[in-house]
ZAZA-605901 format. One record per residue (C-alpha): residue in one letter; x negated, y, z. Coordinates in steps of 0.001 Angstrom, whole numbers, padded with zeros to 6 digits, always signed. Layout:
aXYZ/...
! end
This chain:
x-008842+155457+065000/x-010089+157298+061888/x-012887+159801+062351/x-014365+162470+060093/x-018022+162142+059298/x-020314+164857+057950/x-019160+164325+054339/x-015484+164617+055135/x-014691+160921+054599/x-012414+159107+056954/x-013454+155676+058142/x-011810+153275+060440/x-014160+151568+062861/x-013647+148197+061162/x-014418+149572+057715/x-017588+151181+058984/x-018693+147963+060718/x-017975+146026+057531/x-020089+148397+055457/x-022964+148209+057921/x-022772+144417+058080/x-022800+144148+054282/x-025879+146359+054030/x-027662+144408+056779/x-026856+141103+055061/x-028393+142485+051868/x-031527+143486+053745/x-031778+140037+055338/x-031524+138358+051929/x-034224+140625+050513/x-036480+139896+053485/x-036034+136157+052938/x-036985+136574+049262/x-040042+138608+050234/x-041101+135928+052728/x-040926+133210+050068/x-042953+135364+047670/x-045568+135979+050367/x-045820+132237+051026/x-046435+131501+047342/x-049035+134268+047115/x-050745+132965+050261/x-050995+129480+048714/x-052633+130930+045591/x-055072+133014+047624/x-056043+130017+049759/x-056661+128000+046591/x-058848+130783+045235/x-060808+130935+048485/x-061645+127252+048181/x-062765+127695+044577/x-064924+130695+045472/x-066518+128804+048366/x-067292+125901+046018/x-068847+128227+043475/x-070930+129900+046179/x-072178+126572+047513/x-073066+125373+044007/x-074965+128563+043169/x-076817+128385+046473/x-077856+124787+045795/x-079025+125613+042267/x-081053+128616+043443/x-082669+126512+046171/x-083621+123778+043704/x-084999+126329+041208/x-087016+128021+043957/x-088536+124716+045021/x-089359+123804+041393/x-091013+127157+040739/x-092983+126843+043980/x-094221+123395+042967/x-095156+124575+039469/x-097117+127514+040854/x-098916+125331+043387/x-099890+122701+040832/
! end
C-alpha cells in the first residue's frame, strides 16, 4: 500500500525496505573496511612500541655505563 511521506513521495513498503537494506549494506561494507584499516594501524603502532622500548632500554644501559665510568674516574 503506497504511503505519502513528508516530501510528498510515494513508496511501497517493499521499495522502502529495499532502499533501507541497500543503505545498511553500504554501511556494513564501510565498517568492514574501517576494521581492516584499524588492524593495519594497530600492527604498525605495536611495531613502533617495540622499537621505542628497545631504544629506551639501550639509552638506559648507556647512561648507566657512563655513570659508572664517570664515578670510577672521579674516585681514582
